[in-house]
N, C-alpha and C positions, 0 to 999 in steps of 0.2 A: 796758278799752279804751282806745286810745287814739284824743286826742281828733281829730274831725274825718277820721281815718284812711277811705281809703275799699279794702275788700276787696276789692272786682269790679274795681278798675284792673288794666289789665294794662299791658305796655310797649308804646307807640309807637314805631315805627322805622324807618327808610330801609336800603335795601342797595344797592349797586349792585355791578358787576362789574369790578374794577380792572384786569381783561388785557386789555377789550375798548374801542376806541374810535370812537363813534360818527359820524364825523366821516369814516372810511369807508364807512358803510353806503350802500348804495344806497335802502332801507325803511323810515322810521323812525316807528312807529305807538305810540300807546299807548290803554290802557283806564281806563276810571274807571268802579269800583264804589261808588256810595254806597247802602248799607244801611243798614238802620233804627237799627245799633248800631258799624257800624263801618265806614270806608270806606277804600280801596284806590285806588292807580294802579302801574300798569304800563309802563313804557317797552320797547319791542324794538326791535332794530336786526336789519332782516332776517331778522325772524323768530325770532328769538335772544332772550334774557330778558338786559335789561340792566340796569334798574335798578327798586326800588319801594320806594313807602314806604305804612307800614298806620297805621293811625290814628283816630282816636273819630269819630264821626257828631256833627256837633253838631244844635240846633235847625233852619242853614237851608241845605235840600240844594248850593244854588250856592257857600256858600259852605267846606263840608264838601268838594266837589272842587275847589275852589281850595288846599285844605289840602293836600289829600291831591297835587295833582301839583307844586305845590311844594316838597313833599318829595321827591320824584322825582328834581325837577330840582335841587335845591341840591347844589352841588360838580362836577355833572355838565360844567357851560358850555352843557348845551342850553338853549334858551329853544323857546317853543309855536310862536313862527318855523319852529323847525328842524323840527317834527313833521308827519309829512303828512298823518297821517289816524290822530282822535280817535273811541275808538266809548264812551257811555255807558251803563250797566248798572245796575242793583240798583234800589230803590226809588225812590231818586232820579233816574232816568236819565231824565227828561226834562228833568230841572235840572243838568244838566250846561251851564252856558253854552258851552265853546269845544268840543263837540262835535260834528264833523259830523253824526252819527246813534244812536241807542239801539238796542238790540239786548236781550232778556228773558235777566234773571239765569242761567234756567235752558237755556240755549241757551248761553250764555257758560262756567257750569259745566260742561258737559257737554264744551266744544270746550279748555276748561283742562287737565278731569282728565285728558283725552285727551293732549294735552301735558305732563302732568306725569309722569301715569299706564304712556301706551302707548298700545298700539291695540287693545289686548287687553280693555282696559277697557269694561264693560258696562254693569255697574251702581254709581251714585251719588249717595252720600247727601251732601245739603247741608242742612249742620244751620247756620242762620242765627241771627239777633239775634230775630228775632220770627217766625219760620215755619220750618217743613222741609220738604223735599221729596226724593221719591225717584225716580229719576231713568236712564232706560235710552238706552242712543245706540247706535248700529253704528262701526265702525272707526274711522271716518274722527271722530268724536265728535258725528255729529249726532242731536238726540235723537229716538227711539222710541217711547217712551210717559213718560209724568212722572204722581206724585200727588202734593200738597202739602193739611199740613196748617196753615194758619193760626192756625185758633180760638183757641186759647188759646197765651202762653210758657213754661209750664210743661216743653213737650219743648224749649224752645230756649240758646242762648245767655246770655240775657236772666234767663232762666228761672235759670239757672245763679249770675248775677252777684249776682241776689237772694238766694239761698242762701247765698254767699259772705258777701254782707255781712253776713248775719243769724248766720249762727255765728261769725264776725270770721275766717275764716280766707283768709287771701290767693287767690284766685280761679288761682293757677298752682298752687298748694300741694293744690286741692280731692282732683285725681284719686290721690293718692299713697297722702291722707289716708285717704280711704276704701277701701282695700284696708289699711289697721292696724284690722281687728276680727278676733275669733275665729272666728267665722261670720259668713256673708251673713243679716243681718235682711230680714223684708218689705219690699217697694217701700212710699212712700208712696202711698196709694191715690189722693190727687186726683190729677185730670188739671187745674184752674186751680193758677195759681200764688198766688193769692192765697190756696187755698185750702192748696196744699202747704205755704205759709206758716207758716198758725196751726196746722197737724199737726205739723211739726216743730219746734214752740214747744211744743205740750203733747208732745211725745214727750222734749222737753229737761225739761219741769217732772216728767217719770215717772223720769226719772234716766238717759236717754240720753245717752251719749256724742258729742260732736260726729263722730267717727269714724264711728259707726253710725247718725247721722242721714247723715250724707252719702252713706252706702252704700247707702243705703235709697233715698236721692233720686236716686242716679247709675243705679241699679237699676230706679227705675221709668223714669228716662229712656230707658235704654237698651230695656225692655220695647216702650215708646210705640213708637219709634221702628222698634224689631221688626216691629210690627204693621202699619205703614206702610208698608216696604219687603216685606212679604210679599204687599201688596196689588198692586203689579208683578211680585212673582220678583225673588229675587236667586240672579243668576250669578256667578261666578269670570268675570272678576276685578271685584272691589268696593274701590271707593275713597269715603271722604269729602274733601269740603273744608268750611268753613267754621272759624270757631276752636276748635268744641267737639273737633273729631278734634285736637285737642290735648292733650283732655282724659282719659286712658286711664282711668280710671274707671266714664268712658261706653262707652269703643271698648273695652275689654277685656269689659265685661259684655256688650256687641250683638257682640261676635263670638262667644264663648261661647253664648249665644242661637242667634247666625245657623247657626253651625256652617261659617262662613265666615272667613278671615283678612284685611282691611284692605290693600289693597298700598298699600305704608310710601313714603314721598318725602323726597328733603331739601329740595325747596321745601317755602317756607312754605304750609301747605293752606289757607289764606285769603286766599292772592293768588287763589286758582283763579277766581275773575269778572271780576276786572280783567286776571287772563293770558288768559282766552279774549276778552277784549273785544277785547285788541289784533289779538290772531292776528285774529279778526275783521276790526276795522283793516285790517293787512295785503291780504286778503283781496278789499275793499270798495277799495280803493287802486288794485290791481292792476287789478281790473276799469272804474275810472276811466278809469286811462291807457290800456286796452287801446279804450275806447268814442272817446279823445279822436284817438288813429292812426286809426281804419278811419273 
């Protein structure tokens, strides 16, 4: 093992639409999603995606929020003063120092999924860093029902990070590697990340290859998530948000178990919460303006 190598570490990055000029926009809004594992900032110009930043959440929510927005603003010429309205969401939503309002991540993920996947989206799975949510929404992205599992990190992004570190496999390679098996092994039995880690170590001692252990763990994650989705009912169109949406080892096994394909998007699924927050910010700002005119 390479000394001090962090196999769980995914790439932090920023993006902006080089073809858009925010100076021509009437309304500029931002959404800040401070999650337990990652934080995102999204900037929208007149309701269209303009820039975003995806970064690791630190030990301090306000600092993580500042880091996220600074990453999104970098190179744009924009400052916080140029942004008309900002909404905070996620685990640290009440600790975004520059936000005008906080909105729950469940509402924001539904709104973001509606924007990214279209108005036909009805079932959303948000696989976060420390919890997992099954959400139903209407054609406008308004939440109509949801269920959440936050009892253990075994079925979340953090659980997958722990497994990647244990097996010394880069987190971005976990999904592909999990399919490099001759046949699907039974899923790991434990629902706790601590015990799942112990079980994985035992399997390695029994001679299992890393690929087989990863297949068993991805299968277990898919099964646990499937049970959560069954509790609210899965409808077409189905959409997955959060970092785990990038892991085909979990996604394809989940699709097989559900018998439903997830809607694909060109937009990073990890920014769904911040994107929804930026959309809420636009609505709230427009209401604020309407009241001031009345």
